[in-house]
A tleap script that builds the chain and sets N, CA, C and O, in Angstrom:
source leaprc.protein.ff14SB
mol = sequence {
  NMET ARG ILE ASP ALA SER GLU ASN GLN ALA
  THR GLY ILE ILE SER TYR LYS VAL ARG LEU
  LEU SER VAL VAL THR GLY CYS PHE ILE GLY
  ILE ALA GLY SER LEU GLY PHE GLY PRO LEU
  PHE LEU ILE TYR PRO VAL LEU LEU VAL ALA
  GLY ALA ILE ILE GLN PRO ARG ARG ARG ILE
  LEU GLY ARG GLY LEU MET LEU SER GLY ALA
  VAL LEU LEU PHE PRO VAL THR ILE PHE PHE
  ALA SER ALA ILE VAL ASP GLY ALA ARG LEU
  LEU ARG GLY TYR HIE ASP LEU ASN PHE LEU
  GLY VAL LEU SER ALA MET LEU VAL SER VAL
  LEU LEU ALA CYS TRP CYS ASP VAL GLU LEU
  VAL ILE SER GLU VAL LYS VAL ARG ARG ALA
  GLN ARG PRO HIE SER SER PRO SER CSER
}
set mol.1.N position { 27.775 115.661 108.961 }
set mol.1.CA position { 27.187 114.861 107.907 }
set mol.1.C position { 25.720 114.641 108.246 }
set mol.1.O position { 25.369 114.370 109.394 }
set mol.2.N position { 24.882 114.760 107.248 }
set mol.2.CA position { 23.460 114.557 107.451 }
set mol.2.C position { 23.154 113.078 107.574 }
set mol.2.O position { 23.846 112.235 107.002 }
set mol.3.N position { 22.126 112.779 108.315 }
set mol.3.CA position { 21.751 111.389 108.549 }
set mol.3.C position { 21.199 110.751 107.288 }
set mol.3.O position { 21.471 109.579 107.026 }
set mol.4.N position { 20.418 111.505 106.489 }
set mol.4.CA position { 19.785 110.935 105.306 }
set mol.4.C position { 20.685 110.949 104.066 }
set mol.4.O position { 20.257 110.510 102.999 }
set mol.5.N position { 21.894 111.434 104.182 }
set mol.5.CA position { 22.807 111.500 103.044 }
set mol.5.C position { 23.573 110.187 102.916 }
set mol.5.O position { 23.941 109.562 103.910 }
set mol.6.N position { 23.803 109.790 101.674 }
set mol.6.CA position { 24.572 108.565 101.471 }
set mol.6.C position { 26.054 108.837 101.728 }
set mol.6.O position { 26.490 109.987 101.791 }
set mol.7.N position { 26.808 107.766 101.872 }
set mol.7.CA position { 28.240 107.900 102.178 }
set mol.7.C position { 28.988 108.596 101.043 }
set mol.7.O position { 29.840 109.444 101.306 }
set mol.8.N position { 28.687 108.256 99.784 }
set mol.8.CA position { 29.375 108.881 98.651 }
set mol.8.C position { 29.078 110.364 98.561 }
set mol.8.O position { 29.974 111.157 98.269 }
set mol.9.N position { 27.845 110.751 98.806 }
set mol.9.CA position { 27.501 112.167 98.735 }
set mol.9.C position { 28.197 112.942 99.842 }
set mol.9.O position { 28.614 114.081 99.637 }
set mol.10.N position { 28.323 112.340 100.995 }
set mol.10.CA position { 28.984 113.020 102.109 }
set mol.10.C position { 30.471 113.211 101.834 }
set mol.10.O position { 31.066 114.191 102.283 }
set mol.11.N position { 31.068 112.285 101.103 }
set mol.11.CA position { 32.490 112.422 100.782 }
set mol.11.C position { 32.725 113.230 99.511 }
set mol.11.O position { 33.874 113.509 99.170 }
set mol.12.N position { 31.667 113.609 98.806 }
set mol.12.CA position { 31.802 114.430 97.609 }
set mol.12.C position { 31.945 113.639 96.331 }
set mol.12.O position { 32.257 114.215 95.289 }
set mol.13.N position { 31.728 112.342 96.373 }
set mol.13.CA position { 31.837 111.517 95.174 }
set mol.13.C position { 30.464 111.430 94.513 }
set mol.13.O position { 29.476 111.054 95.144 }
set mol.14.N position { 30.425 111.780 93.253 }
set mol.14.CA position { 29.189 111.688 92.476 }
set mol.14.C position { 28.943 110.217 92.158 }
set mol.14.O position { 29.890 109.457 91.958 }
set mol.15.N position { 27.685 109.818 92.111 }
set mol.15.CA position { 27.347 108.406 91.947 }
set mol.15.C position { 27.880 107.847 90.626 }
set mol.15.O position { 28.090 108.571 89.652 }
set mol.16.N position { 28.087 106.545 90.635 }
set mol.16.CA position { 28.617 105.842 89.468 }
set mol.16.C position { 27.698 106.016 88.257 }
set mol.16.O position { 28.175 106.183 87.135 }
set mol.17.N position { 26.392 105.977 88.479 }
set mol.17.CA position { 25.445 106.093 87.366 }
set mol.17.C position { 25.529 107.454 86.690 }
set mol.17.O position { 25.460 107.541 85.464 }
set mol.18.N position { 25.676 108.503 87.464 }
set mol.18.CA position { 25.782 109.854 86.897 }
set mol.18.C position { 27.105 110.002 86.155 }
set mol.18.O position { 27.158 110.618 85.090 }
set mol.19.N position { 28.167 109.441 86.711 }
set mol.19.CA position { 29.457 109.510 86.023 }
set mol.19.C position { 29.439 108.710 84.730 }
set mol.19.O position { 30.008 109.141 83.727 }
set mol.20.N position { 28.787 107.539 84.744 }
set mol.20.CA position { 28.660 106.739 83.530 }
set mol.20.C position { 27.833 107.477 82.479 }
set mol.20.O position { 28.173 107.466 81.296 }
set mol.21.N position { 26.746 108.117 82.916 }
set mol.21.CA position { 25.936 108.917 81.991 }
set mol.21.C position { 26.760 110.053 81.401 }
set mol.21.O position { 26.612 110.374 80.222 }
set mol.22.N position { 27.619 110.661 82.197 }
set mol.22.CA position { 28.482 111.742 81.700 }
set mol.22.C position { 29.464 111.230 80.657 }
set mol.22.O position { 29.707 111.898 79.651 }
set mol.23.N position { 30.031 110.050 80.889 }
set mol.23.CA position { 30.970 109.472 79.924 }
set mol.23.C position { 30.246 109.149 78.609 }
set mol.23.O position { 30.738 109.474 77.528 }
set mol.24.N position { 29.086 108.513 78.710 }
set mol.24.CA position { 28.320 108.155 77.509 }
set mol.24.C position { 27.908 109.417 76.753 }
set mol.24.O position { 28.020 109.475 75.529 }
set mol.25.N position { 27.434 110.421 77.481 }
set mol.25.CA position { 27.025 111.668 76.846 }
set mol.25.C position { 28.199 112.350 76.157 }
set mol.25.O position { 28.084 112.783 75.011 }
set mol.26.N position { 29.324 112.447 76.850 }
set mol.26.CA position { 30.495 113.081 76.259 }
set mol.26.C position { 30.984 112.349 75.017 }
set mol.26.O position { 31.329 112.980 74.018 }
set mol.27.N position { 31.014 111.026 75.075 }
set mol.27.CA position { 31.460 110.247 73.915 }
set mol.27.C position { 30.500 110.406 72.742 }
set mol.27.O position { 30.931 110.580 71.602 }
set mol.28.N position { 29.203 110.347 73.021 }
set mol.28.CA position { 28.228 110.439 71.937 }
set mol.28.C position { 28.227 111.827 71.315 }
set mol.28.O position { 28.196 111.954 70.091 }
set mol.29.N position { 28.260 112.871 72.141 }
set mol.29.CA position { 28.306 114.230 71.598 }
set mol.29.C position { 29.612 114.458 70.855 }
set mol.29.O position { 29.633 115.136 69.827 }
set mol.30.N position { 30.699 113.899 71.364 }
set mol.30.CA position { 31.975 114.032 70.668 }
set mol.30.C position { 31.953 113.402 69.294 }
set mol.30.O position { 32.464 113.981 68.335 }
set mol.31.N position { 31.368 112.222 69.187 }
set mol.31.CA position { 31.287 111.548 67.895 }
set mol.31.C position { 30.352 112.295 66.958 }
set mol.31.O position { 30.691 112.543 65.801 }
set mol.32.N position { 29.166 112.654 67.462 }
set mol.32.CA position { 28.192 113.360 66.618 }
set mol.32.C position { 28.729 114.719 66.177 }
set mol.32.O position { 28.550 115.115 65.026 }
set mol.33.N position { 29.384 115.430 67.087 }
set mol.33.CA position { 29.923 116.743 66.740 }
set mol.33.C position { 31.104 116.671 65.806 }
set mol.33.O position { 31.256 117.528 64.935 }
set mol.34.N position { 31.950 115.660 65.968 }
set mol.34.CA position { 33.111 115.550 65.084 }
set mol.34.C position { 32.705 115.128 63.672 }
set mol.34.O position { 33.429 115.403 62.715 }
set mol.35.N position { 31.558 114.464 63.534 }
set mol.35.CA position { 31.061 114.151 62.183 }
set mol.35.C position { 30.731 115.421 61.420 }
set mol.35.O position { 30.982 115.519 60.219 }
set mol.36.N position { 30.168 116.394 62.124 }
set mol.36.CA position { 29.775 117.630 61.457 }
set mol.36.C position { 30.818 118.723 61.482 }
set mol.36.O position { 30.869 119.544 60.566 }
set mol.37.N position { 31.664 118.756 62.520 }
set mol.37.CA position { 32.565 119.888 62.691 }
set mol.37.C position { 34.041 119.533 62.695 }
set mol.37.O position { 34.881 120.424 62.824 }
set mol.38.N position { 34.377 118.281 62.561 }
set mol.38.CA position { 35.772 117.874 62.526 }
set mol.38.C position { 36.291 117.442 63.880 }
set mol.38.O position { 35.604 117.594 64.890 }
set mol.39.N position { 37.512 116.900 63.909 }
set mol.39.CA position { 38.050 116.318 65.138 }
set mol.39.C position { 38.375 117.336 66.237 }
set mol.39.O position { 38.474 116.951 67.402 }
set mol.40.N position { 38.542 118.609 65.908 }
set mol.40.CA position { 38.813 119.604 66.946 }
set mol.40.C position { 37.609 119.820 67.860 }
set mol.40.O position { 37.743 120.387 68.944 }
set mol.41.N position { 36.442 119.371 67.427 }
set mol.41.CA position { 35.245 119.487 68.256 }
set mol.41.C position { 35.355 118.648 69.527 }
set mol.41.O position { 34.668 118.922 70.510 }
set mol.42.N position { 36.203 117.641 69.515 }
set mol.42.CA position { 36.332 116.728 70.655 }
set mol.42.C position { 36.877 117.398 71.918 }
set mol.42.O position { 36.824 116.804 72.995 }
set mol.43.N position { 37.391 118.605 71.810 }
set mol.43.CA position { 37.950 119.303 72.971 }
set mol.43.C position { 36.886 119.501 74.047 }
set mol.43.O position { 37.166 119.317 75.231 }
set mol.44.N position { 35.676 119.870 73.650 }
set mol.44.CA position { 34.630 120.165 74.625 }
set mol.44.C position { 34.134 118.922 75.367 }
set mol.44.O position { 34.075 118.948 76.597 }
set mol.45.N position { 33.780 117.848 74.684 }
set mol.45.CA position { 33.296 116.674 75.423 }
set mol.45.C position { 34.366 115.982 76.261 }
set mol.45.O position { 34.040 115.269 77.210 }
set mol.46.N position { 35.636 116.182 75.923 }
set mol.46.CA position { 36.710 115.539 76.686 }
set mol.46.C position { 36.703 116.028 78.135 }
set mol.46.O position { 37.019 115.261 79.045 }
set mol.47.N position { 36.349 117.291 78.356 }
set mol.47.CA position { 36.274 117.804 79.730 }
set mol.47.C position { 35.251 117.030 80.552 }
set mol.47.O position { 35.508 116.679 81.703 }
set mol.48.N position { 34.098 116.769 79.959 }
set mol.48.CA position { 33.052 116.027 80.651 }
set mol.48.C position { 33.493 114.599 80.961 }
set mol.48.O position { 33.291 114.110 82.072 }
set mol.49.N position { 34.087 113.942 79.989 }
set mol.49.CA position { 34.534 112.556 80.161 }
set mol.49.C position { 35.689 112.475 81.153 }
set mol.49.O position { 35.691 111.615 82.034 }
set mol.50.N position { 36.663 113.357 81.019 }
set mol.50.CA position { 37.813 113.347 81.930 }
set mol.50.C position { 37.377 113.628 83.366 }
set mol.50.O position { 37.869 112.999 84.303 }
set mol.51.N position { 36.461 114.567 83.533 }
set mol.51.CA position { 35.959 114.860 84.869 }
set mol.51.C position { 35.255 113.672 85.499 }
set mol.51.O position { 35.412 113.411 86.692 }
set mol.52.N position { 34.477 112.949 84.695 }
set mol.52.CA position { 33.766 111.775 85.211 }
set mol.52.C position { 34.741 110.664 85.586 }
set mol.52.O position { 34.508 109.929 86.545 }
set mol.53.N position { 35.817 110.542 84.841 }
set mol.53.CA position { 36.786 109.471 85.118 }
set mol.53.C position { 37.607 109.766 86.368 }
set mol.53.O position { 37.834 108.869 87.180 }
set mol.54.N position { 38.052 111.004 86.534 }
set mol.54.CA position { 38.934 111.311 87.663 }
set mol.54.C position { 38.178 111.734 88.919 }
set mol.54.O position { 38.799 111.911 89.967 }
set mol.55.N position { 36.864 111.900 88.846 }
set mol.55.CA position { 36.104 112.427 89.971 }
set mol.55.C position { 36.232 111.623 91.265 }
set mol.55.O position { 36.333 112.245 92.322 }
set mol.56.N position { 36.236 110.301 91.261 }
set mol.56.CA position { 36.392 109.600 92.543 }
set mol.56.C position { 37.763 109.817 93.195 }
set mol.56.O position { 37.882 109.731 94.418 }
set mol.57.N position { 38.786 110.096 92.400 }
set mol.57.CA position { 40.134 110.271 92.948 }
set mol.57.C position { 40.423 111.727 93.307 }
set mol.57.O position { 40.981 112.010 94.367 }
set mol.58.N position { 40.049 112.630 92.439 }
set mol.58.CA position { 40.217 114.073 92.640 }
set mol.58.C position { 38.823 114.693 92.636 }
set mol.58.O position { 38.337 115.149 91.601 }
set mol.59.N position { 38.199 114.703 93.783 }
set mol.59.CA position { 36.773 115.018 93.876 }
set mol.59.C position { 36.421 116.406 93.364 }
set mol.59.O position { 35.527 116.548 92.530 }
set mol.60.N position { 37.103 117.416 93.843 }
set mol.60.CA position { 36.757 118.786 93.471 }
set mol.60.C position { 37.132 119.056 92.020 }
set mol.60.O position { 36.346 119.654 91.284 }
set mol.61.N position { 38.316 118.626 91.595 }
set mol.61.CA position { 38.725 118.817 90.208 }
set mol.61.C position { 37.798 118.070 89.255 }
set mol.61.O position { 37.414 118.606 88.215 }
set mol.62.N position { 37.438 116.843 89.599 }
set mol.62.CA position { 36.546 116.060 88.760 }
set mol.62.C position { 35.175 116.688 88.630 }
set mol.62.O position { 34.619 116.763 87.533 }
set mol.63.N position { 34.618 117.147 89.768 }
set mol.63.CA position { 33.312 117.816 89.713 }
set mol.63.C position { 33.403 119.087 88.897 }
set mol.63.O position { 32.498 119.398 88.123 }
set mol.64.N position { 34.494 119.825 89.065 }
set mol.64.CA position { 34.679 121.062 88.299 }
set mol.64.C position { 34.769 120.803 86.805 }
set mol.64.O position { 34.165 121.520 86.007 }
set mol.65.N position { 35.526 119.775 86.427 }
set mol.65.CA position { 35.632 119.440 84.999 }
set mol.65.C position { 34.301 118.964 84.428 }
set mol.65.O position { 33.927 119.327 83.313 }
set mol.66.N position { 33.595 118.152 85.200 }
set mol.66.CA position { 32.295 117.675 84.724 }
set mol.66.C position { 31.322 118.833 84.537 }
set mol.66.O position { 30.643 118.920 83.513 }
set mol.67.N position { 31.255 119.712 85.514 }
set mol.67.CA position { 30.321 120.831 85.417 }
set mol.67.C position { 30.732 121.825 84.349 }
set mol.67.O position { 29.872 122.361 83.649 }
set mol.68.N position { 32.035 122.088 84.203 }
set mol.68.CA position { 32.471 123.006 83.147 }
set mol.68.C position { 32.267 122.388 81.765 }
set mol.68.O position { 31.925 123.093 80.815 }
set mol.69.N position { 32.475 121.078 81.648 }
set mol.69.CA position { 32.192 120.409 80.375 }
set mol.69.C position { 30.723 120.493 80.019 }
set mol.69.O position { 30.375 120.701 78.857 }
set mol.70.N position { 29.854 120.332 81.015 }
set mol.70.CA position { 28.411 120.438 80.761 }
set mol.70.C position { 28.030 121.865 80.370 }
set mol.70.O position { 27.195 122.069 79.489 }
set mol.71.N position { 28.643 122.846 81.025 }
set mol.71.CA position { 28.352 124.244 80.694 }
set mol.71.C position { 28.842 124.579 79.287 }
set mol.71.O position { 28.146 125.271 78.545 }
set mol.72.N position { 30.019 124.103 78.911 }
set mol.72.CA position { 30.539 124.368 77.566 }
set mol.72.C position { 29.752 123.641 76.476 }
set mol.72.O position { 29.678 124.112 75.341 }
set mol.73.N position { 29.168 122.499 76.819 }
set mol.73.CA position { 28.383 121.761 75.829 }
set mol.73.C position { 26.958 122.284 75.699 }
set mol.73.O position { 26.258 121.917 74.755 }
set mol.74.N position { 26.510 123.129 76.622 }
set mol.74.CA position { 25.153 123.653 76.542 }
set mol.74.C position { 24.894 124.445 75.258 }
set mol.74.O position { 23.870 124.208 74.617 }
set mol.75.N position { 25.778 125.386 74.843 }
set mol.75.CA position { 25.538 126.076 73.569 }
set mol.75.C position { 25.545 125.119 72.370 }
set mol.75.O position { 24.825 125.333 71.394 }
set mol.76.N position { 26.355 124.072 72.452 }
set mol.76.CA position { 26.368 123.074 71.381 }
set mol.76.C position { 25.021 122.373 71.320 }
set mol.76.O position { 24.505 122.100 70.236 }
set mol.77.N position { 24.458 122.085 72.474 }
set mol.77.CA position { 23.148 121.446 72.532 }
set mol.77.C position { 22.083 122.352 71.916 }
set mol.77.O position { 21.215 121.877 71.184 }
set mol.78.N position { 22.146 123.644 72.205 }
set mol.78.CA position { 21.205 124.602 71.612 }
set mol.78.C position { 21.376 124.626 70.097 }
set mol.78.O position { 20.392 124.641 69.358 }
set mol.79.N position { 22.631 124.629 69.636 }
set mol.79.CA position { 22.898 124.627 68.197 }
set mol.79.C position { 22.370 123.349 67.551 }
set mol.79.O position { 21.752 123.402 66.488 }
set mol.80.N position { 22.610 122.205 68.184 }
set mol.80.CA position { 22.100 120.930 67.661 }
set mol.80.C position { 20.573 120.948 67.587 }
set mol.80.O position { 19.991 120.474 66.612 }
set mol.81.N position { 19.927 121.495 68.618 }
set mol.81.CA position { 18.460 121.536 68.629 }
set mol.81.C position { 17.932 122.395 67.484 }
set mol.81.O position { 16.949 122.032 66.838 }
set mol.82.N position { 18.581 123.535 67.231 }
set mol.82.CA position { 18.133 124.366 66.109 }
set mol.82.C position { 18.424 123.689 64.775 }
set mol.82.O position { 17.654 123.834 63.826 }
set mol.83.N position { 19.535 122.946 64.696 }
set mol.83.CA position { 19.834 122.211 63.466 }
set mol.83.C position { 18.828 121.087 63.241 }
set mol.83.O position { 18.502 120.765 62.098 }
set mol.84.N position { 18.340 120.493 64.314 }
set mol.84.CA position { 17.330 119.439 64.186 }
set mol.84.C position { 16.037 120.018 63.627 }
set mol.84.O position { 15.401 119.414 62.763 }
set mol.85.N position { 15.650 121.196 64.126 }
set mol.85.CA position { 14.424 121.836 63.636 }
set mol.85.C position { 14.568 122.168 62.153 }
set mol.85.O position { 13.665 121.894 61.363 }
set mol.86.N position { 15.702 122.757 61.776 }
set mol.86.CA position { 15.933 123.072 60.362 }
set mol.86.C position { 16.015 121.803 59.520 }
set mol.86.O position { 15.498 121.756 58.403 }
set mol.87.N position { 16.662 120.784 60.056 }
set mol.87.CA position { 16.796 119.521 59.333 }
set mol.87.C position { 15.466 118.821 59.143 }
set mol.87.O position { 15.234 118.178 58.119 }
set mol.88.N position { 14.593 118.945 60.130 }
set mol.88.CA position { 13.270 118.327 60.007 }
set mol.88.C position { 12.473 118.997 58.893 }
set mol.88.O position { 11.701 118.336 58.198 }
set mol.89.N position { 12.654 120.298 58.720 }
set mol.89.CA position { 11.984 121.002 57.610 }
set mol.89.C position { 12.527 120.532 56.270 }
set mol.89.O position { 11.776 120.352 55.311 }
set mol.90.N position { 13.841 120.336 56.214 }
set mol.90.CA position { 14.456 119.882 54.963 }
set mol.90.C position { 14.134 118.427 54.653 }
set mol.90.O position { 14.119 118.018 53.492 }
set mol.91.N position { 13.878 117.658 55.690 }
set mol.91.CA position { 13.669 116.223 55.532 }
set mol.91.C position { 12.404 115.902 54.749 }
set mol.91.O position { 12.303 114.829 54.154 }
set mol.92.N position { 11.442 116.813 54.740 }
set mol.92.CA position { 10.197 116.558 54.010 }
set mol.92.C position { 10.435 116.368 52.516 }
set mol.92.O position { 9.808 115.515 51.888 }
set mol.93.N position { 11.322 117.147 51.961 }
set mol.93.CA position { 11.555 117.052 50.518 }
set mol.93.C position { 12.872 116.399 50.139 }
set mol.93.O position { 13.134 116.189 48.955 }
set mol.94.N position { 13.687 116.081 51.098 }
set mol.94.CA position { 15.031 115.582 50.813 }
set mol.94.C position { 15.277 114.340 51.660 }
set mol.94.O position { 15.309 114.413 52.888 }
set mol.95.N position { 15.451 113.196 50.996 }
set mol.95.CA position { 15.635 111.937 51.723 }
set mol.95.C position { 17.017 111.371 51.422 }
set mol.95.O position { 17.283 110.896 50.317 }
set mol.96.N position { 17.881 111.429 52.415 }
set mol.96.CA position { 19.229 110.890 52.292 }
set mol.96.C position { 19.559 110.204 53.617 }
set mol.96.O position { 19.335 110.766 54.689 }
set mol.97.N position { 20.089 108.995 53.532 }
set mol.97.CA position { 20.380 108.245 54.751 }
set mol.97.C position { 21.484 108.894 55.576 }
set mol.97.O position { 21.428 108.851 56.805 }
set mol.98.N position { 22.486 109.495 54.936 }
set mol.98.CA position { 23.547 110.177 55.682 }
set mol.98.C position { 22.984 111.368 56.450 }
set mol.98.O position { 23.317 111.586 57.615 }
set mol.99.N position { 22.134 112.128 55.785 }
set mol.99.CA position { 21.506 113.283 56.420 }
set mol.99.C position { 20.630 112.837 57.590 }
set mol.99.O position { 20.637 113.463 58.650 }
set mol.100.N position { 19.889 111.775 57.399 }
set mol.100.CA position { 19.039 111.240 58.451 }
set mol.100.C position { 19.867 110.714 59.627 }
set mol.100.O position { 19.474 110.860 60.784 }
set mol.101.N position { 21.010 110.105 59.323 }
set mol.101.CA position { 21.896 109.601 60.379 }
set mol.101.C position { 22.479 110.716 61.219 }
set mol.101.O position { 22.512 110.616 62.446 }
set mol.102.N position { 22.941 111.782 60.575 }
set mol.102.CA position { 23.500 112.920 61.317 }
set mol.102.C position { 22.407 113.597 62.139 }
set mol.102.O position { 22.630 113.994 63.282 }
set mol.103.N position { 21.226 113.723 61.541 }
set mol.103.CA position { 20.107 114.330 62.254 }
set mol.103.C position { 19.708 113.495 63.477 }
set mol.103.O position { 19.411 114.046 64.537 }
set mol.104.N position { 19.704 112.181 63.327 }
set mol.104.CA position { 19.386 111.290 64.450 }
set mol.104.C position { 20.449 111.373 65.534 }
set mol.104.O position { 20.124 111.390 66.721 }
set mol.105.N position { 21.718 111.424 65.137 }
set mol.105.CA position { 22.800 111.546 66.121 }
set mol.105.C position { 22.694 112.858 66.881 }
set mol.105.O position { 22.957 112.898 68.083 }
set mol.106.N position { 22.313 113.928 66.198 }
set mol.106.CA position { 22.135 115.210 66.875 }
set mol.106.C position { 20.964 115.152 67.859 }
set mol.106.O position { 21.043 115.706 68.956 }
set mol.107.N position { 19.883 114.482 67.464 }
set mol.107.CA position { 18.723 114.367 68.349 }
set mol.107.C position { 19.075 113.586 69.611 }
set mol.107.O position { 18.720 113.997 70.715 }
set mol.108.N position { 19.759 112.479 69.455 }
set mol.108.CA position { 20.172 111.685 70.616 }
set mol.108.C position { 21.142 112.491 71.479 }
set mol.108.O position { 21.088 112.404 72.706 }
set mol.109.N position { 22.022 113.268 70.865 }
set mol.109.CA position { 22.959 114.105 71.615 }
set mol.109.C position { 22.234 115.136 72.462 }
set mol.109.O position { 22.594 115.366 73.617 }
set mol.110.N position { 21.215 115.755 71.889 }
set mol.110.CA position { 20.446 116.754 72.638 }
set mol.110.C position { 19.750 116.107 73.825 }
set mol.110.O position { 19.774 116.648 74.931 }
set mol.111.N position { 19.128 114.948 73.604 }
set mol.111.CA position { 18.430 114.263 74.688 }
set mol.111.C position { 19.398 113.825 75.790 }
set mol.111.O position { 19.115 113.999 76.976 }
set mol.112.N position { 20.538 113.258 75.393 }
set mol.112.CA position { 21.530 112.845 76.392 }
set mol.112.C position { 22.091 114.035 77.165 }
set mol.112.O position { 22.273 113.962 78.380 }
set mol.113.N position { 22.365 115.125 76.458 }
set mol.113.CA position { 22.933 116.302 77.117 }
set mol.113.C position { 21.949 116.894 78.123 }
set mol.113.O position { 22.349 117.289 79.218 }
set mol.114.N position { 20.681 116.960 77.766 }
set mol.114.CA position { 19.669 117.475 78.701 }
set mol.114.C position { 19.556 116.572 79.922 }
set mol.114.O position { 19.511 117.058 81.052 }
set mol.115.N position { 19.510 115.274 79.703 }
set mol.115.CA position { 19.411 114.314 80.801 }
set mol.115.C position { 20.642 114.411 81.701 }
set mol.115.O position { 20.523 114.417 82.926 }
set mol.116.N position { 21.814 114.486 81.091 }
set mol.116.CA position { 23.064 114.560 81.851 }
set mol.116.C position { 23.125 115.859 82.660 }
set mol.116.O position { 23.549 115.844 83.816 }
set mol.117.N position { 22.708 116.974 82.071 }
set mol.117.CA position { 22.723 118.244 82.799 }
set mol.117.C position { 21.810 118.197 84.015 }
set mol.117.O position { 22.183 118.660 85.093 }
set mol.118.N position { 20.618 117.639 83.846 }
set mol.118.CA position { 19.688 117.530 84.968 }
set mol.118.C position { 20.271 116.645 86.065 }
set mol.118.O position { 20.204 116.995 87.243 }
set mol.119.N position { 20.842 115.507 85.689 }
set mol.119.CA position { 21.425 114.603 86.683 }
set mol.119.C position { 22.626 115.233 87.389 }
set mol.119.O position { 22.812 115.028 88.588 }
set mol.120.N position { 23.434 115.989 86.665 }
set mol.120.CA position { 24.577 116.657 87.292 }
set mol.120.C position { 24.128 117.717 88.288 }
set mol.120.O position { 24.715 117.851 89.362 }
set mol.121.N position { 23.102 118.462 87.943 }
set mol.121.CA position { 22.597 119.473 88.870 }
set mol.121.C position { 22.025 118.809 90.116 }
set mol.121.O position { 22.288 119.257 91.232 }
set mol.122.N position { 21.247 117.747 89.935 }
set mol.122.CA position { 20.675 117.033 91.079 }
set mol.122.C position { 21.776 116.471 91.971 }
set mol.122.O position { 21.710 116.603 93.193 }
set mol.123.N position { 22.787 115.846 91.374 }
set mol.123.CA position { 23.861 115.262 92.183 }
set mol.123.C position { 24.695 116.344 92.869 }
set mol.123.O position { 25.154 116.146 93.994 }
set mol.124.N position { 24.893 117.472 92.213 }
set mol.124.CA position { 25.641 118.565 92.837 }
set mol.124.C position { 24.878 119.117 94.038 }
set mol.124.O position { 25.484 119.424 95.065 }
set mol.125.N position { 23.574 119.246 93.923 }
set mol.125.CA position { 22.767 119.710 95.053 }
set mol.125.C position { 22.842 118.710 96.197 }
set mol.125.O position { 22.969 119.102 97.356 }
set mol.126.N position { 22.765 117.418 95.880 }
set mol.126.CA position { 22.848 116.392 96.927 }
set mol.126.C position { 24.200 116.409 97.617 }
set mol.126.O position { 24.274 116.299 98.841 }
set mol.127.N position { 25.274 116.547 96.842 }
set mol.127.CA position { 26.617 116.577 97.428 }
set mol.127.C position { 26.775 117.793 98.327 }
set mol.127.O position { 27.313 117.687 99.429 }
set mol.128.N position { 26.311 118.940 97.865 }
set mol.128.CA position { 26.451 120.153 98.686 }
set mol.128.C position { 25.604 120.088 99.952 }
set mol.128.O position { 26.028 120.552 101.011 }
set mol.129.N position { 24.410 119.513 99.843 }
set mol.129.CA position { 23.579 119.356 101.044 }
set mol.129.C position { 24.220 118.391 102.032 }
set mol.129.O position { 24.167 118.612 103.242 }
set mol.130.N position { 24.822 117.328 101.525 }
set mol.130.CA position { 25.444 116.338 102.404 }
set mol.130.C position { 26.692 116.898 103.073 }
set mol.130.O position { 27.015 116.504 104.194 }
set mol.131.N position { 27.394 117.802 102.415 }
set mol.131.CA position { 28.611 118.362 102.989 }
set mol.131.C position { 28.350 119.537 103.916 }
set mol.131.O position { 29.228 119.952 104.671 }
set mol.132.N position { 27.145 120.066 103.853 }
set mol.132.CA position { 26.801 121.195 104.726 }
set mol.132.C position { 26.694 120.704 106.159 }
set mol.132.O position { 26.133 119.634 106.397 }
set mol.133.N position { 27.208 121.445 107.105 }
set mol.133.CA position { 27.102 121.008 108.509 }
set mol.133.C position { 25.644 120.910 108.924 }
set mol.133.O position { 24.809 121.727 108.537 }
set mol.134.N position { 25.367 119.909 109.704 }
set mol.134.CA position { 23.996 119.669 110.154 }
set mol.134.C position { 23.582 120.776 111.129 }
set mol.134.O position { 24.224 120.982 112.159 }
set mol.135.N position { 22.527 121.465 110.796 }
set mol.135.CA position { 22.055 122.530 111.670 }
set mol.135.C position { 20.806 122.042 112.411 }
set mol.135.O position { 19.945 121.381 111.830 }
set mol.136.N position { 20.727 122.364 113.647 }
set mol.136.CA position { 19.572 121.929 114.428 }
set mol.136.C position { 18.404 122.851 114.151 }
set mol.136.O position { 18.581 124.063 114.029 }
set mol.137.N position { 17.206 122.286 114.050 }
set mol.137.CA position { 16.037 123.136 113.781 }
set mol.137.C position { 15.736 124.021 114.988 }
set mol.137.O position { 15.843 123.595 116.138 }
set mol.138.N position { 15.363 125.239 114.700 }
set mol.138.CA position { 15.054 126.162 115.795 }
set mol.138.C position { 13.655 125.887 116.335 }
set mol.138.O position { 12.734 125.587 115.576 }
set mol.139.N position { 13.508 125.990 117.629 }
set mol.139.CA position { 12.244 125.675 118.274 }
set mol.139.C position { 11.355 126.872 118.360 }
set mol.139.O position { 10.243 126.779 118.879 }
savepdb mol mol.pdb
quit
């Protein structure tokens, strides 16, 4: 175990804040996506949320579910971003509160998904560094 690594990282547990961000992101993307694509869309964000919930108990399975959920939601994020660009073009001549609400939910989903992906990558790097055996520097 590395000296500068925290106890949770050394044991493979992702921090509470990152797991909470994953739950919030999964729930928000699930709601925003199900508004546009129906309730079957919830399959993808459930992986992210389930992984965040079970990660402290089943460390490897939880991390795997969280990372696979983030990977599966990445194309959705790209699709939402392109829909936002198209929606912004339409918004100039078309003013509807429902359309604006869906567009806003998609924008928040994209921002949350990007933030969550960055935090997951950072935490995964920290966990892997903490679990790596300490090597002595060569002289």
